[in-house]
N, CA, C and O atoms as a GROMACS GRO file, in nm:
protein
  360
    1UNK      N    1   0.081  -0.118   0.000
    1UNK     CA    2   0.000   0.000   0.000
    1UNK      C    3   0.086   0.126   0.000
    1UNK      O    4   0.054   0.223  -0.068
    2UNK      N    5   0.193   0.124   0.074
    2UNK     CA    6   0.280   0.240   0.080
    2UNK      C    7   0.339   0.271  -0.056
    2UNK      O    8   0.352   0.387  -0.093
    3UNK      N    9   0.373   0.171  -0.128
    3UNK     CA   10   0.431   0.190  -0.260
    3UNK      C   11   0.328   0.254  -0.354
    3UNK      O   12   0.366   0.336  -0.438
    4UNK      N   13   0.207   0.220  -0.344
    4UNK     CA   14   0.103   0.275  -0.429
    4UNK      C   15   0.083   0.423  -0.399
    4UNK      O   16   0.075   0.504  -0.491
    5UNK      N   17   0.076   0.460  -0.270
    5UNK     CA   18   0.061   0.601  -0.233
    5UNK      C   19   0.181   0.681  -0.283
    5UNK      O   20   0.166   0.792  -0.335
    6UNK      N   21   0.298   0.624  -0.267
    6UNK     CA   22   0.420   0.690  -0.311
    6UNK      C   23   0.419   0.707  -0.462
    6UNK      O   24   0.460   0.812  -0.512
    7UNK      N   25   0.374   0.610  -0.534
    7UNK     CA   26   0.366   0.617  -0.680
    7UNK      C   27   0.268   0.725  -0.722
    7UNK      O   28   0.296   0.802  -0.814
    8UNK      N   29   0.152   0.730  -0.656
    8UNK     CA   30   0.053   0.834  -0.688
    8UNK      C   31   0.109   0.974  -0.662
    8UNK      O   32   0.088   1.066  -0.741
    9UNK      N   33   0.178   0.990  -0.553
    9UNK     CA   34   0.237   1.120  -0.519
    9UNK      C   35   0.339   1.160  -0.626
    9UNK      O   36   0.342   1.275  -0.669
   10UNK      N   37   0.422   1.065  -0.668
   10UNK     CA   38   0.520   1.094  -0.773
   10UNK      C   39   0.452   1.127  -0.905
   10UNK      O   40   0.494   1.218  -0.976
   11UNK      N   41   0.348   1.053  -0.938
   11UNK     CA   42   0.276   1.076  -1.062
   11UNK      C   43   0.209   1.215  -1.063
   11UNK      O   44   0.218   1.288  -1.161
   12UNK      N   45   0.144   1.249  -0.956
   12UNK     CA   46   0.080   1.381  -0.944
   12UNK      C   47   0.186   1.492  -0.946
   12UNK      O   48   0.167   1.594  -1.012
   13UNK      N   49   0.295   1.471  -0.876
   13UNK     CA   50   0.405   1.569  -0.876
   13UNK      C   51   0.463   1.589  -1.015
   13UNK      O   52   0.491   1.702  -1.055
   14UNK      N   53   0.481   1.480  -1.088
   14UNK     CA   54   0.535   1.490  -1.224
   14UNK      C   55   0.438   1.564  -1.317
   14UNK      O   56   0.481   1.644  -1.400
   15UNK      N   57   0.309   1.538  -1.302
   15UNK     CA   58   0.209   1.610  -1.384
   15UNK      C   59   0.208   1.759  -1.353
   15UNK      O   60   0.201   1.842  -1.444
   16UNK      N   61   0.214   1.793  -1.228
   16UNK     CA   62   0.216   1.936  -1.189
   16UNK      C   63   0.342   2.002  -1.242
   16UNK      O   64   0.337   2.113  -1.294
   17UNK      N   65   0.456   1.934  -1.228
   17UNK     CA   66   0.582   1.989  -1.278
   17UNK      C   67   0.576   2.008  -1.429
   17UNK      O   68   0.622   2.110  -1.480
   18UNK      N   69   0.522   1.911  -1.501
   18UNK     CA   70   0.513   1.920  -1.647
   18UNK      C   71   0.417   2.031  -1.690
   18UNK      O   72   0.443   2.099  -1.789
   19UNK      N   73   0.308   2.049  -1.617
   19UNK     CA   74   0.209   2.150  -1.652
   19UNK      C   75   0.262   2.291  -1.625
   19UNK      O   76   0.226   2.385  -1.696
   20UNK      N   77   0.344   2.306  -1.526
   20UNK     CA   78   0.394   2.439  -1.489
   20UNK      C   79   0.528   2.471  -1.553
   20UNK      O   80   0.582   2.580  -1.533
   21UNK      N   81   0.582   2.380  -1.626
   21UNK     CA   82   0.713   2.400  -1.686
   21UNK      C   83   0.709   2.503  -1.799
   21UNK      O   84   0.601   2.546  -1.840
   22UNK      N   85   0.825   2.543  -1.848
   22UNK     CA   86   0.831   2.643  -1.955
   22UNK      C   87   0.770   2.589  -2.084
   22UNK      O   88   0.783   2.470  -2.115
   23UNK      N   89   0.706   2.676  -2.157
   23UNK     CA   90   0.645   2.639  -2.284
   23UNK      C   91   0.724   2.700  -2.398
   23UNK      O   92   0.782   2.808  -2.384
   24UNK      N   93   0.728   2.630  -2.509
   24UNK     CA   94   0.795   2.684  -2.628
   24UNK      C   95   0.695   2.764  -2.709
   24UNK      O   96   0.579   2.726  -2.721
   25UNK      N   97   0.740   2.872  -2.763
   25UNK     CA   98   0.655   2.953  -2.850
   25UNK      C   99   0.648   2.888  -2.988
   25UNK      O  100   0.747   2.836  -3.039
   26UNK      N  101   0.531   2.892  -3.047
   26UNK     CA  102   0.516   2.835  -3.180
   26UNK      C  103   0.563   2.935  -3.284
   26UNK      O  104   0.580   3.054  -3.254
   27UNK      N  105   0.585   2.888  -3.405
   27UNK     CA  106   0.628   2.978  -3.513
   27UNK      C  107   0.522   3.084  -3.539
   27UNK      O  108   0.554   3.198  -3.570
   28UNK      N  109   0.396   3.044  -3.528
   28UNK     CA  110   0.287   3.140  -3.550
   28UNK      C  111   0.289   3.250  -3.444
   28UNK      O  112   0.271   3.367  -3.475
   29UNK      N  113   0.312   3.212  -3.319
   29UNK     CA  114   0.319   3.310  -3.211
   29UNK      C  115   0.437   3.405  -3.232
   29UNK      O  116   0.424   3.526  -3.212
   30UNK      N  117   0.550   3.350  -3.272
   30UNK     CA  118   0.667   3.434  -3.297
   30UNK      C  119   0.643   3.528  -3.414
   30UNK      O  120   0.686   3.644  -3.411
   31UNK      N  121   0.574   3.480  -3.518
   31UNK     CA  122   0.544   3.565  -3.632
   31UNK      C  123   0.450   3.678  -3.591
   31UNK      O  124   0.467   3.792  -3.634
   32UNK      N  125   0.350   3.647  -3.509
   32UNK     CA  126   0.258   3.750  -3.460
   32UNK      C  127   0.331   3.851  -3.374
   32UNK      O  128   0.305   3.971  -3.382
   33UNK      N  129   0.421   3.804  -3.292
   33UNK     CA  130   0.499   3.894  -3.207
   33UNK      C  131   0.585   3.987  -3.291
   33UNK      O  132   0.594   4.106  -3.264
   34UNK      N  133   0.649   3.932  -3.393
   34UNK     CA  134   0.731   4.015  -3.483
   34UNK      C  135   0.645   4.118  -3.555
   34UNK      O  136   0.685   4.234  -3.570
   35UNK      N  137   0.528   4.075  -3.600
   35UNK     CA  138   0.438   4.167  -3.670
   35UNK      C  139   0.394   4.280  -3.577
   35UNK      O  140   0.387   4.395  -3.617
   36UNK      N  141   0.364   4.245  -3.452
   36UNK     CA  142   0.326   4.346  -3.354
   36UNK      C  143   0.440   4.444  -3.326
   36UNK      O  144   0.417   4.564  -3.312
   37UNK      N  145   0.562   4.393  -3.318
   37UNK     CA  146   0.678   4.479  -3.295
   37UNK      C  147   0.698   4.576  -3.411
   37UNK      O  148   0.728   4.694  -3.390
   38UNK      N  149   0.680   4.528  -3.534
   38UNK     CA  150   0.692   4.615  -3.651
   38UNK      C  151   0.583   4.721  -3.650
   38UNK      O  152   0.609   4.837  -3.682
   39UNK      N  153   0.462   4.681  -3.614
   39UNK     CA  154   0.351   4.776  -3.606
   39UNK      C  155   0.379   4.881  -3.499
   39UNK      O  156   0.349   4.999  -3.519
   40UNK      N  157   0.435   4.840  -3.387
   40UNK     CA  158   0.469   4.933  -3.280
   40UNK      C  159   0.574   5.033  -3.326
   40UNK      O  160   0.560   5.153  -3.302
   41UNK      N  161   0.678   4.986  -3.391
   41UNK     CA  162   0.783   5.075  -3.441
   41UNK      C  163   0.725   5.174  -3.543
   41UNK      O  164   0.760   5.292  -3.541
   42UNK      N  165   0.639   5.125  -3.629
   42UNK     CA  166   0.576   5.211  -3.729
   42UNK      C  167   0.490   5.317  -3.661
   42UNK      O  168   0.492   5.434  -3.700
   43UNK      N  169   0.414   5.275  -3.561
   43UNK     CA  170   0.327   5.368  -3.489
   43UNK      C  171   0.409   5.473  -3.414
   43UNK      O  172   0.371   5.590  -3.409
   44UNK      N  173   0.519   5.431  -3.355
   44UNK     CA  174   0.604   5.527  -3.283
   44UNK      C  175   0.666   5.628  -3.379
   44UNK      O  176   0.676   5.746  -3.348
   45UNK      N  177   0.708   5.581  -3.496
   45UNK     CA  178   0.764   5.673  -3.596
   45UNK      C  179   0.658   5.771  -3.643
   45UNK      O  180   0.686   5.890  -3.658
   46UNK      N  181   0.537   5.721  -3.666
   46UNK     CA  182   0.426   5.808  -3.710
   46UNK      C  183   0.392   5.910  -3.601
   46UNK      O  184   0.364   6.026  -3.630
   47UNK      N  185   0.396   5.865  -3.474
   47UNK     CA  186   0.368   5.955  -3.363
   47UNK      C  187   0.471   6.067  -3.358
   47UNK      O  188   0.435   6.184  -3.341
   48UNK      N  189   0.598   6.032  -3.372
   48UNK     CA  190   0.704   6.132  -3.371
   48UNK      C  191   0.685   6.232  -3.484
   48UNK      O  192   0.702   6.353  -3.466
   49UNK      N  193   0.650   6.180  -3.602
   49UNK     CA  194   0.626   6.267  -3.717
   49UNK      C  195   0.509   6.362  -3.691
   49UNK      O  196   0.517   6.480  -3.722
   50UNK      N  197   0.401   6.309  -3.635
   50UNK     CA  198   0.284   6.392  -3.609
   50UNK      C  199   0.309   6.495  -3.499
   50UNK      O  200   0.258   6.607  -3.506
   51UNK      N  201   0.386   6.458  -3.399
   51UNK     CA  202   0.418   6.553  -3.292
   51UNK      C  203   0.500   6.668  -3.347
   51UNK      O  204   0.477   6.784  -3.312
   52UNK      N  205   0.597   6.638  -3.434
   52UNK     CA  206   0.677   6.746  -3.492
   52UNK      C  207   0.590   6.833  -3.584
   52UNK      O  208   0.609   6.955  -3.590
   53UNK      N  209   0.496   6.772  -3.654
   53UNK     CA  210   0.405   6.849  -3.739
   53UNK      C  211   0.316   6.941  -3.653
   53UNK      O  212   0.291   7.056  -3.689
   54UNK      N  213   0.267   6.888  -3.541
   54UNK     CA  214   0.185   6.969  -3.449
   54UNK      C  215   0.265   7.088  -3.398
   54UNK      O  216   0.215   7.200  -3.394
   55UNK      N  217   0.390   7.064  -3.359
   55UNK     CA  218   0.474   7.172  -3.309
   55UNK      C  219   0.497   7.277  -3.417
   55UNK      O  220   0.496   7.397  -3.389
   56UNK      N  221   0.519   7.233  -3.540
   56UNK     CA  222   0.540   7.325  -3.651
   56UNK      C  223   0.414   7.408  -3.676
   56UNK      O  224   0.421   7.529  -3.694
   57UNK      N  225   0.300   7.342  -3.676
   57UNK     CA  226   0.174   7.413  -3.699
   57UNK      C  227   0.141   7.508  -3.584
   57UNK      O  228   0.084   7.615  -3.606
   58UNK      N  229   0.177   7.470  -3.463
   58UNK     CA  230   0.155   7.560  -3.349
   58UNK      C  231   0.239   7.687  -3.365
   58UNK      O  232   0.193   7.797  -3.334
   59UNK      N  233   0.360   7.670  -3.413
   59UNK     CA  234   0.445   7.787  -3.440
   59UNK      C  235   0.385   7.875  -3.548
   59UNK      O  236   0.390   7.998  -3.538
   60UNK      N  237   0.329   7.813  -3.651
   60UNK     CA  238   0.263   7.890  -3.757
   60UNK      C  239   0.143   7.966  -3.702
   60UNK      O  240   0.120   8.081  -3.739
   61UNK      N  241   0.066   7.902  -3.615
   61UNK     CA  242  -0.051   7.967  -3.556
   61UNK      C  243  -0.008   8.089  -3.477
   61UNK      O  244  -0.069   8.195  -3.489
   62UNK      N  245   0.096   8.075  -3.397
   62UNK     CA  246   0.144   8.189  -3.316
   62UNK      C  247   0.192   8.302  -3.407
   62UNK      O  248   0.166   8.419  -3.378
   63UNK      N  249   0.261   8.268  -3.515
   63UNK     CA  250   0.308   8.372  -3.607
   63UNK      C  251   0.189   8.442  -3.672
   63UNK      O  252   0.190   8.564  -3.688
   64UNK      N  253   0.087   8.367  -3.708
   64UNK     CA  254  -0.030   8.427  -3.771
   64UNK      C  255  -0.110   8.511  -3.673
   64UNK      O  256  -0.166   8.614  -3.711
   65UNK      N  257  -0.117   8.468  -3.546
   65UNK     CA  258  -0.184   8.549  -3.444
   65UNK      C  259  -0.111   8.682  -3.426
   65UNK      O  260  -0.174   8.787  -3.412
   66UNK      N  261   0.021   8.676  -3.428
   66UNK     CA  262   0.101   8.799  -3.416
   66UNK      C  263   0.075   8.890  -3.536
   66UNK      O  264   0.060   9.012  -3.520
   67UNK      N  265   0.070   8.832  -3.656
   67UNK     CA  266   0.043   8.909  -3.777
   67UNK      C  267  -0.096   8.971  -3.772
   67UNK      O  268  -0.114   9.086  -3.812
   68UNK      N  269  -0.195   8.896  -3.723
   68UNK     CA  270  -0.332   8.948  -3.710
   68UNK      C  271  -0.334   9.066  -3.615
   68UNK      O  272  -0.397   9.168  -3.644
   69UNK      N  273  -0.266   9.054  -3.502
   69UNK     CA  274  -0.262   9.163  -3.405
   69UNK      C  275  -0.197   9.287  -3.468
   69UNK      O  276  -0.244   9.399  -3.447
   70UNK      N  277  -0.090   9.267  -3.543
   70UNK     CA  278  -0.023   9.378  -3.609
   70UNK      C  279  -0.115   9.444  -3.712
   70UNK      O  280  -0.123   9.567  -3.719
   71UNK      N  281  -0.184   9.363  -3.791
   71UNK     CA  282  -0.274   9.418  -3.893
   71UNK      C  283  -0.396   9.488  -3.830
   71UNK      O  284  -0.442   9.589  -3.881
   72UNK      N  285  -0.446   9.435  -3.720
   72UNK     CA  286  -0.556   9.501  -3.650
   72UNK      C  287  -0.512   9.636  -3.595
   72UNK      O  288  -0.586   9.733  -3.600
   73UNK      N  289  -0.391   9.640  -3.543
   73UNK     CA  290  -0.336   9.767  -3.494
   73UNK      C  291  -0.324   9.867  -3.608
   73UNK      O  292  -0.359   9.984  -3.592
   74UNK      N  293  -0.273   9.821  -3.722
   74UNK     CA  294  -0.260   9.909  -3.838
   74UNK      C  295  -0.397   9.955  -3.887
   74UNK      O  296  -0.414  10.071  -3.922
   75UNK      N  297  -0.495   9.864  -3.889
   75UNK     CA  298  -0.631   9.899  -3.931
   75UNK      C  299  -0.690  10.005  -3.839
   75UNK      O  300  -0.750  10.102  -3.886
   76UNK      N  301  -0.674   9.986  -3.708
   76UNK     CA  302  -0.727  10.083  -3.612
   76UNK      C  303  -0.661  10.219  -3.631
   76UNK      O  304  -0.727  10.322  -3.622
   77UNK      N  305  -0.532  10.219  -3.657
   77UNK     CA  306  -0.459  10.345  -3.680
   77UNK      C  307  -0.510  10.414  -3.806
   77UNK      O  308  -0.533  10.535  -3.806
   78UNK      N  309  -0.526  10.337  -3.914
   78UNK     CA  310  -0.576  10.395  -4.038
   78UNK      C  311  -0.721  10.440  -4.025
   78UNK      O  312  -0.760  10.542  -4.082
   79UNK      N  313  -0.800  10.366  -3.951
   79UNK     CA  314  -0.939  10.404  -3.928
   79UNK      C  315  -0.945  10.536  -3.854
   79UNK      O  316  -1.023  10.624  -3.888
   80UNK      N  317  -0.862  10.549  -3.751
   80UNK     CA  318  -0.856  10.672  -3.675
   80UNK      C  319  -0.812  10.787  -3.765
   80UNK      O  320  -0.870  10.896  -3.762
   81UNK      N  321  -0.709  10.763  -3.846
   81UNK     CA  322  -0.658  10.866  -3.936
   81UNK      C  323  -0.766  10.906  -4.036
   81UNK      O  324  -0.786  11.025  -4.061
   82UNK      N  325  -0.837  10.810  -4.095
   82UNK     CA  326  -0.942  10.840  -4.190
   82UNK      C  327  -1.055  10.919  -4.124
   82UNK      O  328  -1.108  11.014  -4.182
   83UNK      N  329  -1.091  10.880  -4.004
   83UNK     CA  330  -1.195  10.952  -3.930
   83UNK      C  331  -1.152  11.098  -3.906
   83UNK      O  332  -1.233  11.189  -3.919
   84UNK      N  333  -1.026  11.118  -3.871
   84UNK     CA  334  -0.975  11.252  -3.849
   84UNK      C  335  -0.977  11.333  -3.980
   84UNK      O  336  -1.012  11.451  -3.979
   85UNK      N  337  -0.940  11.272  -4.089
   85UNK     CA  338  -0.938  11.340  -4.219
   85UNK      C  339  -1.079  11.381  -4.258
   85UNK      O  340  -1.102  11.493  -4.304
   86UNK      N  341  -1.173  11.290  -4.240
   86UNK     CA  342  -1.312  11.320  -4.278
   86UNK      C  343  -1.372  11.427  -4.191
   86UNK      O  344  -1.452  11.507  -4.239
   87UNK      N  345  -1.337  11.431  -4.064
   87UNK     CA  346  -1.388  11.534  -3.974
   87UNK      C  347  -1.336  11.672  -4.014
   87UNK      O  348  -1.407  11.772  -4.002
   88UNK      N  349  -1.212  11.677  -4.060
   88UNK     CA  350  -1.154  11.804  -4.096
   88UNK      C  351  -1.201  11.848  -4.234
   88UNK      O  352  -1.183  11.964  -4.271
   89UNK      N  353  -1.260  11.756  -4.308
   89UNK     CA  354  -1.318  11.794  -4.437
   89UNK      C  355  -1.222  11.793  -4.552
   89UNK      O  356  -1.244  11.866  -4.649
   90UNK      N  357  -1.119  11.716  -4.547
   90UNK     CA  358  -1.026  11.712  -4.660
   90UNK      C  359  -1.082  11.634  -4.770
   90UNK      O  360  -1.018  11.619  -4.874
   0.00000   0.00000   0.00000
């Protein structure tokens, strides 16, 4: 009887060890992993490109806002000048 219990314990232990042991990756899994890595690299490159484009466009927006402010100032000055000319009757 002792030998049987001992055999069962060894058998169960071997099954647990085999089930928890390291697994090999299949070729399909490795191919999917490689494909995912390529997609990640592509996405990171695209992100970097888009971030630089956003920064460039933000700079353009600031330059155009500055130009608008300058033109509005010029318009107000010319409007004032025109109003003064018309009041004096030239």
